C-alpha positions as CSV (number, residue, x, y, z in Angstrom):
1,X,15.5,-227.4,-54.7
2,X,14.0,-224.3,-56.4
3,X,15.3,-221.4,-56.7
4,X,13.5,-219.8,-54.1
5,X,15.4,-221.7,-51.7
6,X,19.2,-220.2,-53.1
7,X,20.8,-217.6,-51.0
8,X,23.8,-215.1,-52.9
9,X,25.8,-213.2,-50.9
10,X,28.4,-210.8,-51.8
11,X,31.2,-210.6,-49.3
12,X,34.3,-209.1,-48.0
13,X,35.9,-212.6,-47.9
14,X,35.4,-216.3,-47.4
15,X,38.4,-217.9,-48.8
16,X,40.9,-216.0,-46.5
17,X,40.3,-215.3,-42.6
18,X,43.8,-213.2,-42.8
19,X,43.1,-209.9,-41.2
20,X,39.4,-210.2,-41.2
21,X,36.5,-211.6,-38.5
22,X,34.2,-211.7,-41.5
23,X,35.3,-215.3,-43.3
24,X,34.8,-217.5,-39.8
25,X,31.7,-215.1,-39.4
26,X,30.4,-216.6,-42.8
27,X,31.8,-220.0,-43.0
28,X,29.6,-220.7,-39.8
29,X,26.4,-219.2,-40.8
30,X,27.0,-221.3,-44.4
31,X,27.8,-224.5,-42.8
32,X,24.7,-223.9,-41.2
33,X,22.3,-223.0,-44.3
34,X,23.7,-226.3,-45.5
35,X,22.2,-228.2,-43.2
36,X,19.0,-226.6,-43.3
37,X,18.7,-227.5,-47.2
38,X,19.6,-223.9,-48.3
39,X,21.8,-223.6,-51.2
40,X,24.6,-220.4,-51.1
41,X,26.2,-218.9,-54.2
42,X,28.7,-216.5,-52.2
43,X,30.6,-213.9,-54.5
44,X,34.4,-212.3,-53.3
45,X,35.9,-209.3,-54.7
46,X,39.3,-210.7,-56.1
47,X,41.7,-208.6,-53.4
48,X,46.0,-209.7,-53.9
49,X,46.2,-209.8,-50.1
50,X,43.4,-212.5,-49.5
51,X,44.0,-214.7,-52.5
52,X,48.0,-214.7,-50.9
53,X,46.5,-215.9,-47.7
54,X,44.1,-218.4,-48.4
55,X,42.7,-220.8,-45.7
56,X,39.7,-222.2,-47.5
57,X,39.9,-222.1,-51.5
58,X,37.1,-224.7,-52.1
59,X,34.3,-225.1,-49.6
60,X,32.6,-227.8,-50.0
61,X,29.7,-226.2,-48.6
62,X,29.0,-223.7,-51.0
63,X,29.5,-222.4,-53.8
64,X,32.4,-219.5,-54.3
65,X,33.1,-217.7,-57.2
66,X,35.7,-214.2,-57.6
67,X,35.1,-211.5,-59.5
68,X,37.0,-208.2,-60.2
69,X,34.6,-206.4,-61.9
70,X,30.7,-205.4,-60.6
71,X,29.1,-205.1,-64.4
72,X,31.1,-208.3,-65.6
73,X,29.7,-210.7,-62.5
74,X,26.1,-209.1,-62.3
75,X,25.6,-209.4,-66.3
76,X,26.9,-212.9,-65.7
77,X,24.3,-214.2,-62.8
78,X,21.8,-211.9,-63.4
79,X,19.4,-214.8,-63.6
80,X,20.1,-216.7,-60.9
81,X,20.3,-213.3,-58.5
82,X,17.1,-212.4,-59.5
83,X,15.6,-216.1,-59.0
84,X,17.0,-216.3,-55.6
85,X,15.1,-216.0,-52.4
86,X,17.5,-213.5,-51.2
87,X,20.4,-211.6,-52.5
88,X,23.0,-210.3,-49.4
89,X,25.3,-207.6,-49.1
90,X,27.9,-207.6,-46.4
91,X,29.8,-204.9,-45.1
92,X,33.0,-203.7,-46.2
93,X,32.6,-205.1,-49.8
94,X,34.9,-202.9,-52.0
95,X,33.1,-200.7,-53.9
96,X,30.1,-201.7,-52.1
97,X,27.8,-198.7,-52.7
98,X,28.4,-198.9,-56.1
99,X,27.5,-202.5,-56.0
100,X,24.3,-201.8,-54.1
101,X,23.0,-199.3,-56.6
102,X,23.4,-201.9,-59.3
103,X,21.8,-204.2,-57.2
104,X,18.8,-202.3,-56.4
105,X,17.9,-201.4,-60.3
106,X,17.7,-205.4,-60.8
107,X,13.3,-207.4,-59.9
108,X,15.3,-208.7,-57.0
109,X,13.4,-211.0,-54.6
110,X,14.4,-209.8,-51.3
111,X,18.0,-207.2,-51.1
112,X,19.5,-207.4,-47.4
113,X,22.6,-206.0,-46.2
114,X,24.4,-207.9,-43.4
115,X,26.7,-205.8,-41.1
116,X,29.2,-207.1,-39.6
117,X,30.5,-203.9,-38.2
118,X,27.7,-202.0,-37.5
119,X,28.5,-199.8,-34.8
120,X,31.3,-199.0,-37.1
121,X,29.3,-198.4,-39.9
122,X,27.2,-196.5,-38.5
123,X,30.2,-194.3,-37.1
124,X,30.8,-194.0,-40.4
125,X,28.1,-192.9,-42.1
126,X,27.4,-190.3,-39.3
127,X,31.3,-189.1,-40.6
128,X,29.9,-189.0,-44.2
129,X,32.2,-192.2,-44.9
130,X,30.6,-193.9,-47.7
131,X,32.8,-195.9,-49.5
132,X,31.1,-199.4,-48.8
133,X,27.3,-198.1,-47.7
134,X,26.2,-195.3,-48.8
135,X,23.2,-193.2,-46.0
136,X,20.7,-193.2,-48.9
137,X,20.9,-196.7,-49.2
138,X,20.1,-197.9,-45.7
139,X,16.1,-198.0,-46.2
140,X,16.2,-199.7,-49.7
141,X,17.2,-203.2,-48.1
142,X,14.2,-205.5,-47.5
143,X,16.7,-206.3,-44.3
144,X,18.8,-205.1,-42.7
145,X,20.5,-207.5,-41.0
146,X,23.0,-206.4,-37.9
147,X,25.9,-208.0,-35.9
148,X,24.3,-206.2,-33.3
149,X,21.1,-206.2,-31.5
150,X,19.6,-204.4,-28.5
151,X,19.3,-200.5,-29.2
152,X,21.2,-200.3,-31.6
153,X,18.5,-201.5,-34.2
154,X,16.1,-198.8,-32.9
155,X,19.2,-196.5,-34.1
156,X,19.4,-198.1,-37.3
157,X,15.5,-197.9,-38.0
158,X,15.3,-193.9,-36.0
159,X,18.3,-192.6,-37.4
160,X,19.4,-194.2,-40.5
161,X,16.1,-195.2,-42.0
162,X,16.0,-199.1,-41.7
163,X,13.0,-200.3,-42.4
164,X,13.6,-203.7,-40.9
165,X,16.8,-204.2,-39.0
166,X,17.2,-208.0,-37.5
167,X,19.6,-208.8,-35.1
168,X,22.3,-211.3,-36.6
169,X,24.8,-211.8,-34.0
170,X,27.8,-213.8,-35.4
171,X,28.0,-217.4,-34.4
172,X,30.2,-220.6,-34.1
173,X,31.1,-223.7,-35.5
174,X,30.1,-226.1,-32.7
175,X,32.1,-229.4,-35.1
176,X,35.7,-227.0,-35.2
177,X,35.3,-225.4,-32.0
178,X,35.2,-228.0,-29.1
179,X,37.0,-228.7,-25.7
180,X,40.6,-230.5,-26.8
181,X,42.9,-232.7,-24.3
182,X,45.6,-230.2,-25.0
183,X,48.3,-229.0,-22.0
184,X,48.0,-225.7,-20.9
185,X,50.8,-223.3,-22.7
186,X,49.4,-220.5,-21.4
187,X,47.7,-218.4,-18.7
188,X,45.8,-215.9,-20.6
189,X,45.4,-215.5,-24.5
190,X,44.5,-213.1,-27.0
191,X,43.1,-213.5,-30.4
192,X,42.5,-210.6,-32.9
193,X,43.8,-208.6,-35.6
194,X,45.8,-205.2,-34.4
195,X,43.3,-202.5,-34.2
196,X,44.5,-199.3,-32.5
197,X,40.9,-198.8,-30.7
198,X,41.4,-202.1,-29.1
199,X,44.9,-201.3,-27.9
200,X,44.2,-200.0,-24.9
201,X,42.3,-202.5,-23.9
202,X,45.3,-205.1,-24.9
203,X,47.6,-203.1,-22.7
204,X,45.5,-202.8,-19.5
205,X,44.3,-206.6,-19.6
206,X,46.9,-208.8,-20.8
207,X,50.6,-206.9,-21.1
208,X,50.3,-205.0,-17.6
209,X,49.3,-208.0,-16.1
210,X,51.8,-209.9,-18.0
211,X,54.1,-207.4,-16.4
212,X,53.0,-208.0,-13.0
213,X,52.9,-211.5,-13.1
214,X,56.2,-212.6,-14.6
215,X,56.2,-216.0,-13.5
216,X,53.4,-217.0,-15.5
217,X,52.9,-216.9,-20.1
218,X,50.7,-215.1,-21.8
219,X,50.3,-215.3,-25.7
220,X,48.6,-213.1,-28.7
221,X,47.7,-214.2,-31.8
222,X,47.4,-211.8,-34.6
223,X,48.4,-209.8,-37.3
224,X,49.2,-206.2,-38.3
225,X,50.4,-205.2,-35.3
226,X,53.4,-202.4,-35.0
227,X,56.6,-203.2,-34.7
228,X,56.9,-201.1,-31.8
229,X,54.9,-202.4,-29.3
230,X,56.8,-203.1,-25.8
231,X,55.5,-206.8,-25.4
232,X,56.9,-208.1,-22.1
233,X,59.2,-211.1,-22.1
234,X,56.5,-213.3,-21.1
235,X,54.0,-212.7,-23.7
236,X,54.5,-214.9,-27.1
237,X,53.4,-213.5,-30.4
238,X,52.3,-215.5,-33.2
239,X,51.8,-213.3,-36.3
240,X,49.1,-215.5,-37.7
241,X,46.8,-218.0,-36.8
242,X,44.7,-219.6,-39.3
243,X,41.2,-221.3,-38.7
244,X,42.2,-224.7,-38.5
245,X,44.5,-223.8,-35.2
246,X,41.9,-222.0,-33.4
247,X,40.0,-224.7,-31.3
248,X,43.8,-226.0,-30.1
249,X,45.0,-222.2,-29.5
250,X,41.6,-221.9,-27.3
251,X,42.3,-225.2,-25.6
252,X,45.8,-224.4,-24.5
253,X,44.9,-221.1,-22.3
254,X,43.9,-221.2,-19.0
255,X,41.9,-218.3,-19.5
256,X,41.1,-216.1,-22.9
257,X,40.4,-212.3,-23.4
258,X,38.1,-210.6,-25.1
259,X,38.6,-206.9,-26.0
260,X,35.9,-205.3,-28.3
261,X,36.2,-202.2,-30.7
262,X,35.4,-199.0,-28.9
263,X,32.4,-198.4,-31.1
264,X,31.3,-201.7,-30.4
265,X,31.9,-201.5,-26.7
266,X,30.1,-198.1,-26.3
267,X,26.7,-199.0,-27.9
268,X,27.1,-202.7,-26.7
269,X,24.7,-206.2,-28.2
270,X,27.9,-207.1,-30.1
271,X,29.3,-210.2,-29.4
272,X,32.8,-210.9,-31.0
273,X,32.8,-214.5,-32.9
274,X,35.7,-214.8,-30.7
275,X,33.8,-214.9,-27.7
276,X,31.5,-217.2,-29.2
277,X,34.8,-219.9,-30.3
278,X,36.1,-219.9,-26.9
279,X,33.3,-220.3,-25.1
280,X,32.2,-223.4,-27.7
281,X,35.9,-224.8,-26.8
282,X,35.2,-224.5,-23.0
283,X,37.8,-222.0,-22.3
284,X,37.0,-219.5,-19.3
285,X,36.7,-216.1,-21.2
286,X,37.8,-212.3,-19.6
287,X,36.2,-209.5,-21.5
288,X,35.5,-206.0,-21.4
289,X,32.5,-204.6,-19.9
290,X,30.4,-203.8,-22.6
291,X,26.1,-203.2,-22.5
292,X,24.4,-206.8,-23.0
293,X,27.3,-208.9,-22.2
294,X,26.0,-210.1,-19.2
295,X,22.3,-211.0,-21.1
296,X,24.6,-213.2,-22.9
297,X,26.7,-214.6,-20.4
298,X,25.8,-213.7,-17.3
299,X,29.1,-212.2,-15.1
300,X,30.6,-214.8,-13.1
301,X,28.8,-217.8,-13.8
302,X,29.6,-217.6,-17.3
303,X,32.3,-214.9,-18.1
304,X,34.5,-212.8,-16.2
305,X,34.5,-208.8,-16.6
306,X,37.3,-207.1,-16.3
307,X,37.7,-203.2,-16.2
308,X,41.5,-202.9,-14.8
309,X,44.6,-205.1,-14.9
310,X,43.9,-205.7,-11.3
311,X,40.9,-207.4,-12.1
312,X,42.8,-210.0,-14.8
313,X,45.3,-210.6,-12.1
314,X,42.9,-211.3,-9.6
315,X,41.4,-213.6,-11.7
316,X,44.5,-215.6,-13.2
317,X,45.8,-216.0,-9.4
318,X,42.6,-216.9,-7.9
319,X,41.8,-220.0,-5.9
320,X,38.5,-220.7,-7.9
321,X,38.3,-223.4,-10.4
322,X,36.8,-221.5,-13.4
323,X,35.4,-224.8,-15.2
324,X,32.2,-224.8,-13.8
325,X,32.1,-221.1,-15.5
326,X,33.3,-222.3,-19.0
327,X,30.9,-225.3,-19.2
328,X,28.0,-222.8,-18.2
329,X,29.3,-220.5,-20.9
330,X,29.4,-223.2,-23.5
331,X,26.1,-224.4,-23.1
332,X,24.5,-221.0,-24.0
333,X,26.6,-221.2,-26.6
334,X,25.7,-224.3,-28.2
335,X,22.0,-224.0,-27.5
336,X,21.5,-220.4,-29.3
337,X,24.5,-219.4,-31.5
338,X,26.4,-222.4,-33.5
339,X,25.7,-221.6,-37.2
340,X,22.6,-224.0,-37.2
341,X,21.0,-221.9,-34.6
342,X,22.2,-218.7,-36.6
343,X,21.5,-220.2,-39.9
344,X,17.4,-221.1,-38.4
345,X,17.6,-217.0,-37.6
346,X,18.9,-215.7,-41.1
347,X,15.6,-218.1,-42.4
348,X,13.1,-216.9,-40.2
349,X,13.8,-213.5,-40.7
350,X,13.7,-213.5,-44.6
351,X,10.4,-215.6,-44.5
352,X,8.8,-213.2,-42.1
353,X,9.8,-210.5,-44.8
354,X,8.6,-212.4,-47.4
355,X,5.1,-213.5,-45.8
356,X,5.0,-209.6,-44.9
357,X,5.1,-208.5,-48.9
358,X,3.1,-211.1,-50.1
């Protein structure tokens, strides 16, 4: 393996999935990169809330190192950074703007940005919020790898000056997420960290159906929900569910609910990692509606689209067997959206850019 086969990533977190969806996205991608023969060094800023809630402190598919100071970590790894095939900075990395400035001053082979929050990032840049990425930095990247695709890529290029925007959707580790023979504990469940802009969707598509269907069982798993939410008695709460328990959680549901953050729903083409996880487990999915979803999972064939509580109640009380829909969704995800598939997408994007600049 040559130095050019190495990819160095500065990411929000790999070691802890607490309160973030980045960790599971990186884990699937990095496992896929290892399977493709690439070596990865993942550099994670040491932060107390992640250190206290680690669920993967010592991954076997990459080298993980923690750092406290940008200058010190760049000095320590300068040789590797300059020889690596690509250096990638993820969204929401602490002091990301300063980190990108420092990396831009080095003679790197490729400097890329992996935005796992693209619509949110674009909104922040429009408001002048530049803690993690400055608008002036967007044109610097050899590849702007985007969690969102479709028309979002055009906006990245036309409005923000991204030279080479490429869709790099999140993905799922198919070995960790698959059907299991477990009893169905809940009729509908939801997994996600609390977000104010997702809460109206949760109210309409899970809490209200739970009130209307007191004979059924519901569950919401995720951290940071405020204490003043009025949960119906038939809604079970799980504060934090580590990734090792996700597959069993999905398998224990008759249906699972996907809710998208407001910015991502408005722009579309932003599939959540939770969507891929549930589909890989063979769990039927009810989702809010956004542009691009039906190109990924056809409505009625691979997903149930819900706009109101009535739609959810109809799905939960309908006589139709959702098994065929779940199998179709699983086939789609296992073909195009595993960690190995996404690693191939990343390598192809990096290779195209290398060839274009040769």
